Each structure stands twice: as structure tokens, then as C-alpha cells.
C-alpha positions as CSV (number, residue, x, y, z in Angstrom):
1,M,156.6,229.1,-19.4
2,S,159.2,227.5,-17.3
3,I,158.5,225.3,-14.3
4,S,159.3,227.0,-11.1
5,H,159.9,224.9,-7.8
6,N,159.0,228.2,-5.6
7,P,155.6,227.8,-4.3
8,E,154.5,231.5,-4.5
9,K,156.0,231.8,-7.8
10,I,154.2,228.6,-9.1
11,A,150.9,230.3,-7.5
12,D,151.6,233.3,-9.6
13,E,152.0,231.0,-12.7
14,D,149.1,229.1,-12.4
15,A,146.8,232.5,-11.5
16,T,148.3,233.7,-15.0
17,L,147.6,230.3,-16.7
18,I,143.9,230.6,-15.4
19,H,143.7,234.0,-16.7
20,Q,145.0,233.0,-19.9
21,I,142.7,229.8,-20.2
22,A,139.8,232.4,-19.6
23,Q,140.8,234.2,-22.8
24,Q,140.5,230.6,-24.7
25,D,144.3,229.9,-24.7
26,Q,144.6,226.1,-25.3
27,I,148.2,226.0,-24.9
28,S,147.7,227.6,-21.1
29,L,145.1,224.9,-20.6
30,S,147.7,222.4,-22.1
31,Q,150.2,223.7,-19.5
32,L,148.2,223.5,-16.7
33,Y,146.8,219.8,-17.7
34,D,150.5,218.9,-17.8
35,R,151.1,220.5,-14.3
36,Y,148.1,218.6,-12.5
37,A,146.8,216.0,-14.3
38,R,148.6,213.4,-12.4
39,V,147.8,214.5,-9.2
40,V,143.9,215.2,-10.1
41,N,144.0,211.8,-11.2
42,A,145.6,210.5,-8.1
43,L,143.1,212.2,-5.9
44,A,140.0,211.0,-8.1
45,Y,141.4,207.5,-7.9
46,R,141.8,207.6,-4.1
47,L,138.2,208.7,-3.8
48,L,137.0,206.5,-6.4
49,G,139.0,203.3,-6.6
50,S,138.6,202.9,-10.1
51,R,141.3,204.1,-12.9
52,E,138.6,204.5,-15.6
53,E,136.4,206.6,-13.3
54,A,139.6,208.7,-12.1
55,E,140.5,209.3,-15.7
56,E,137.0,210.6,-16.3
57,V,137.0,212.8,-13.5
58,V,140.3,214.3,-14.8
59,L,138.6,215.1,-18.3
60,D,135.7,216.4,-16.2
61,V,137.8,218.9,-14.1
62,F,140.0,220.1,-17.0
63,S,136.7,220.8,-19.3
64,Q,135.1,222.5,-16.3
65,V,138.5,224.6,-16.0
66,W,138.2,225.5,-19.7
67,R,134.5,226.5,-19.3
68,T,134.7,228.4,-16.0
69,A,137.9,229.8,-15.9
70,E,136.9,233.4,-16.1
71,R,134.9,232.7,-12.6
72,Y,138.1,231.6,-10.8
73,D,138.9,233.9,-7.9
74,A,142.5,234.1,-6.7
75,D,141.3,236.1,-3.3
76,K,139.4,232.7,-2.5
77,G,142.4,230.4,-2.8
78,R,145.1,229.0,-4.9
79,V,144.5,227.4,-8.4
80,D,145.7,224.0,-7.3
81,T,143.1,224.2,-4.0
82,W,140.4,225.0,-6.8
83,L,141.5,222.1,-8.9
84,F,141.3,219.7,-5.8
85,M,137.8,221.1,-4.8
86,L,136.5,220.5,-8.4
87,T,138.2,217.1,-8.6
88,R,136.7,216.2,-5.2
89,S,133.2,217.5,-6.2
90,R,133.1,215.5,-9.6
91,A,134.8,212.5,-8.1
92,L,131.7,212.5,-5.4
93,D,129.3,213.3,-8.0
94,R,130.4,210.2,-9.8
95,G,130.4,208.0,-6.7
96,R,127.0,209.0,-5.9
97,K,125.8,208.2,-9.5
98,R,127.5,204.8,-9.5
99,Q,125.8,204.2,-6.2
100,R,122.2,205.0,-7.7
101,N,122.8,203.2,-10.9
102,A,123.8,200.1,-8.8
103,R,120.5,200.5,-6.7
104,V,118.4,200.9,-9.8
105,V,120.0,197.5,-11.4
106,E,119.6,195.6,-8.2
107,S,115.9,197.0,-7.7
108,A,115.4,196.0,-11.6
109,T,116.8,192.5,-11.0
110,A,114.9,191.9,-7.9
111,A,111.7,193.1,-9.6
112,E,112.6,190.9,-12.8
113,K,113.2,187.8,-10.6
114,A,110.3,188.5,-8.3
115,D,108.1,188.9,-11.4
116,C,109.5,185.6,-12.9
117,F,108.7,183.6,-9.5
118,S,105.2,185.1,-9.2
119,K,104.4,183.7,-12.6
120,G,105.9,180.5,-11.4
121,Q,109.0,180.7,-14.0
122,S,112.1,179.3,-13.1
123,P,115.1,181.3,-14.3
124,E,115.8,178.4,-17.0
125,D,112.3,179.1,-18.1
126,V,112.6,182.5,-18.4
127,L,115.8,182.1,-20.6
128,M,114.5,179.7,-22.7
129,S,111.5,181.8,-23.4
130,S,113.9,184.9,-24.3
131,D,115.8,182.6,-26.6
132,R,112.2,181.5,-28.2
133,Q,111.4,185.2,-28.6
134,Q,114.8,185.8,-30.4
135,Q,114.4,182.8,-32.6
136,N,110.8,183.9,-33.6
137,K,112.0,187.5,-34.4
138,A,114.9,186.2,-36.5
139,A,112.3,183.6,-38.3
140,L,109.8,186.8,-38.9
141,D,112.6,189.0,-40.3
142,Q,113.3,186.3,-42.9
143,I,109.5,186.7,-44.3
144,P,109.1,189.5,-46.9
145,P,107.3,192.5,-45.4
146,A,104.3,192.1,-47.7
147,Q,103.9,188.6,-46.1
148,R,104.5,189.1,-42.4
149,P,101.7,188.9,-40.1
150,T,100.1,192.1,-38.9
151,R,99.0,193.2,-35.5
152,F,95.6,193.6,-34.7
153,E,94.1,195.2,-32.0
154,K,91.7,193.4,-29.4
155,A,88.5,195.1,-31.1
156,E,89.7,194.0,-34.6
157,I,90.3,190.4,-33.6
158,A,87.0,190.6,-31.7
159,T,85.3,191.6,-34.8
160,I,86.9,189.2,-36.9
161,R,86.3,186.3,-34.7
162,G,82.8,187.5,-33.8
163,R,83.8,187.6,-29.9
164,F,83.4,190.0,-27.2
165,V,86.6,192.1,-26.8
166,K,86.8,191.0,-23.0
167,I,87.0,187.4,-24.3
168,V,89.9,187.9,-27.0
169,K,93.4,187.7,-25.1
């Protein structure tokens, strides 16, 4: 299919490509991708400000086109308008997800800091403790499994030591 510069002819060609994509024609998807990937990427980048995120949006949009081409309705708008709407929607979804993830990380970091300080530990103490845990795990991994210490439940430890369960820590 040759590329036209007449807007009406382009709209007709795009609609034909979408119809062929709905029939699982990969070549048509490739042609539509070649025609619109750059502008979809530019729009996504403008909305997200991240090249990597924009590239992911481009992949999401054309994957969605592949899956949902049969639902495209030419009476509701041109193919390029549909692609831009999909791009905007996917970019906004990614932006919201990025904000949610940032809030979760921020919340977890704040909780971790509060937990450390409530225990009277400085950040250095926490790092040293983490390093010690890693060293202990590495040392235990070197012991043959049959010789490794086993974990007991509090009740078992209490029985072995002849103590009450509430006393065992």
C-alpha cells in the first residue's frame, strides 16, 4: 500500500488497515505502526516526560490495536483520532501507576524510618544489622543441611528448657 498525502485518502487507507488487522493481518499492523508509531511516541513522551515510558505506551497501544481492531467504528472517528485517544488513555494509566508506586515507596520508606527510630536505631545501626543478617545467612549456607540448626516453635523450646511458653523469646 502506497502512502498518500491526501487526508481523505489516508483516512480510507487507515480504515482499510484496521479492517485487515481485525482479520489478524500482521503486515497491516506493521504498516499502521510505521505510519503512526513516531507520533504516538511523541504524544506519550509529552504526557509522561519519560522516553522509556513512552516506548512502553507505544507497545501497549499497538498491542491493543491488534487485540481490539474489530471494535473500531469508523462512524465514531478517524483511525488517527482513535490511536491518539488510546495513547492518551494508556499514558494517563501509566502516569497514575507511577504516582501510586511512588506513594507506596514513600510510605514504606517513611514507615521503615519510623520503625527504626522507634526502636532507637540509627540508619547506620539498621545497615549494620542487615549486613550481619547477610553474613549469618552466608555462614549458615556453608554448613551441610544435616548439620544446620533447626528452628523450633516457642512451645518446643519451652518444653526443652522446662519453661513456660510466655517466658521464651
